[in-house]
N, C-alpha and C positions, 0 to 999 in steps of 0.2 A: 582337676589335679592331677591328687590322686592315680584317677588312669593313667594319665601320661607316667608320671612314675613306674607304675607299672608297666607300662609297654618297651622301656629302655632295658637293654641287653645285662643278662645279672652282674657280670662283669666289670661294665663301664659303671652299673648303681655299687662295686665296694670300691671302684674307683675312689669315684665321687662323697663317697662317704667317707674316705681316705683322708683327702682335699678337705673335706668341712671338720675333721679333727684333726687336723693339723692347723686350721684356718686360725683359731685364738691361739697358738705359741706360736706362729708366725709373726701375726700382727704386737702381740705382747715382744717377740724380736725387735721386731722393725721400730718399735716404739720406746723400746731401755736401752736398742743400744746402735743403732745401724744411723738414725736420725741425730743422736747424737755424735755418733760419730763424721759423719757429712759433715754436719754443718759445725763443730769443730776442723777440719779442712777447710768449708768456706770461710769463719774467721783468721787463718792464718793467711789467705789473701784482705785482708781487710787491717783498718783502723778506727775500733771500736772507738765512743765518744764517751764519753762520763755520761753524759745528760742521755737516760734514759729513753729519751721520745727522738732522740735522732738517730736515725738508720746507722750503720758500717756505712764507713768507706772501703772502694776498693781501689787498692795501694800495689799490684802485684805481687811482685816477688820482695818488696822490700823487706820485709820481716826477714826473709827466708834469708836473704844478702847481707843482715844484717849479723846475723848468729854464724854466719860461715866466714864472717869478716871478725869477730870476737873473741877471743881468748879466753874470755870468762865460760864461752861453749862449749869450746874445747877441752876448758881443765873440768867440768863438771861431767863434761862424753868421756873421759879419763876417769874419772872419779867414780862414775857409774859402770863403767864398765872393770876397772878393778876389786869394787865392788860386788860383783855381780859373779865373777869369777873364782875370787876366793870363796866367798862367803857359799857359795852352788857346792864347790867341789870340796869345801872345808865339814861343808855340815853330812853330803852323801859321806865321807869317808867316817866319819865322825859318829852316826846313826848305823853305818857297818859293822864297825868294831864296836861299837853298846852292844848290839845284835847281837853277832857272834861270844859276847861275854854272857849273857841271858839266855841263852839258846839252851844252857846246861840246865841240868836241876840243882836245887842247892833249896834248903830254907830261908824262907819271907822270900819266895821268888816273884809272887804275884804282889807283894805290897813295894817288894826293889821300883818295879815296870810301874805300876804308878808313880812312883816318886820320881822317874824318869822322864815323866811327860809333866809334870810341875811346870817347867820352865815351858811350850807349848801353850797351857790349858788357861795360863795365870794371864789377866788384861795388862795389854805392854803397856799401858802407865806406869802401872807399880813397878814393874820391873825398872823399866827407864830411870824410875826416879831412887828406887835404891842403887841400880847403877852409876850417878850421876852422884849417891853419895857417900860407896865405894871406893869410883875415884875421885873425889875430893880429894885436892891436895892440902886441905887443913885438916878436915873432919875424918877424910878413909884413909884405911889401910893397906889397899892394895899401892899406893904410887910406895910408901915409905917398905914394899918387903918389897917392888922391883930393886930400890933403891938400893936395898939392905943384897940383892942379889950380883949387884953392878948394872943392872942392864939399862934401869931408867935413873938421870940425874939430869932434873931442872926446876928451876923454880914453878916453872908454867904449868899447868894442871893436863895430865894425860887430856882433856877434852874441851880444854881450851888454849892446846897444840895445833895448830895445822898439818905438822910434818905426824900425830898423833893420833888426831880426827878418826882418819880413815882407817887407822888397825882397830883405834875401839872397838870401832860400829861394824868392822869384818867379827872383831872377837862376839858381840855381842850378838850380832845375826844370829853367830853358825849355834853358838849356846842353846838361845831360845829358841832357833827352828833343828835342829839334830836328830830333835822327838820323831817329828813327824816319818825324816827317812827313818828310825825305827821302825814305827809300827809296818813299813812298808817290806823290811828288811824282814823283819820277828815271824812279818804273818809268813812270807815266802821260805822262810829258815824248817818253820816246824810241817808246811809241805811236802818238804820231801823225804821220800821215804825211806824209813830206818836200815831197812833193807841192804841199801847201797854201801851206808857205810859199815855194818859185819862184815859186805863182800869186801872193802875197799882193806879193812881190818885183816883179814882174814888173808888178802894176797900181800900182805904186810907194810904196809902204805901207813904210814904218821901223820900229824897231823898237818903238817904243812904240803902234805901231797893231796890231802883227802881236801883240805881248801882248795887245792890249786884244779882240782880236775874233776871235782864235786859241785862242790861251794858258789865255785866262781861263774863255772856254765851254766846252774840255777837259777843263781841271778843275775846275768848279765841284762836281760831285759826290765827286769826294777829296776837296776842301779842307775840305767840309762833312762828308765822313765823318769827316776828320782830327781837326775841330774835337769835334765832337759822341766821340770813339775818348776825347780827350786829356782831354776834361768828364766825363768817370764814373771815367779812374783819377785826374786830380789830386784832384776830390772827394772821392774814400776814401785819396787818396797818407797815410798813416805813415810813413813812414823814410825819406824829404827830409828832411822840418823835422825827426822827431825825433834823427837825426843828426848832421845840421847844428846845430840848437842848441836850446836849454830855453828856452828866452825867448819862443818862439813857443805858442801855442794853437791849434790847430786843432779842428774839432769829433772827428776820430779819436782826436788824441789823448786829449780830456778824455775819451771813453769810455774809453782805454784806464788812465788815472788815476784812475776812475775806481771801472773794476772792479776793476782790479790792487793798486791803490797804495792805494786808501784801503777796498777793500774792498769797495764799495756798488755788487753786481754786478743791483743795480736798480735802480738811474738807468747805469747805466754800458748792458745793453739799450735804458730809456728811450732815452738818448739815442743808441744805434746805432740805434733804430725810427724817430728824428725823418730822422737823417742820410737813411736808405733816401726817405722820404715828403720831402724837401725836394728829394734828386737824381728821383725820380718827377715831381714834379713842373714844375723845370727844364726836366727831358727834352723830359715831356710839351709846355709850352713853346715849346720849339725846334722841334720834331716839330711845332706846330699853324702858326709863322711861314713851317716853311724848306717844309716840304710833300714824302712822302715820293714825290715822282715827282723833285725833286730831287734826291735819294740816290742 
């Protein structure tokens, strides 16, 4: 056996060694990602019985026809798109603003940067319950403050109202996730050569001109990547909405309720497939307009 291996061409041996080294990762990816994905697609075309001893029954496109004709599905799709776009853009913009603020030297900057990261690193269940308390119509102070400003006037709590639950979920998600964008931007800002600012100052450029001609071009790729990553994560977000309020239904929550509350796992799998397809199309459109060279 050893003599056969030694007779193999060295280049082929290197290729064979490369395949052998990659094979465990491919098997792991196939077992953890590809198999569940393919099985979920299969379940979307079936009706899964409650009895685990019975096999799923093939029903074709019936689950997808049910979704297309369901107002609940399209409402959940609308909520998901609005939540995703608003959260991704606002979190990126807030992260950029805070990064620009912390890019200059001041006393206690390291401590302040650490405090900025707290919303992102604190367990989400803890901050969700804290927000529920602040937004509670009886115990919370935020509804009273908004009523004092004349922005909100209702006997129904902000999280209990279907009209305001989406807005509060977006606000909560932006507050929790803007530190991620902040980390990306502050790292890129510190990599910009100081000589560029000095040359711009000599030429008479003010802060706005430096931001427009130096900072934005240097941060363009980082901004686009931050928006793309946030979009992918927010489109699949489950726990921020589920823990904060039960009066807002997005596609991940609709899939969860269908599969594990009403035990219609075939319909839940179909919702997951539709969620994947929507996300694939929207990411493809984003990449088409942005362009790979910009990332």
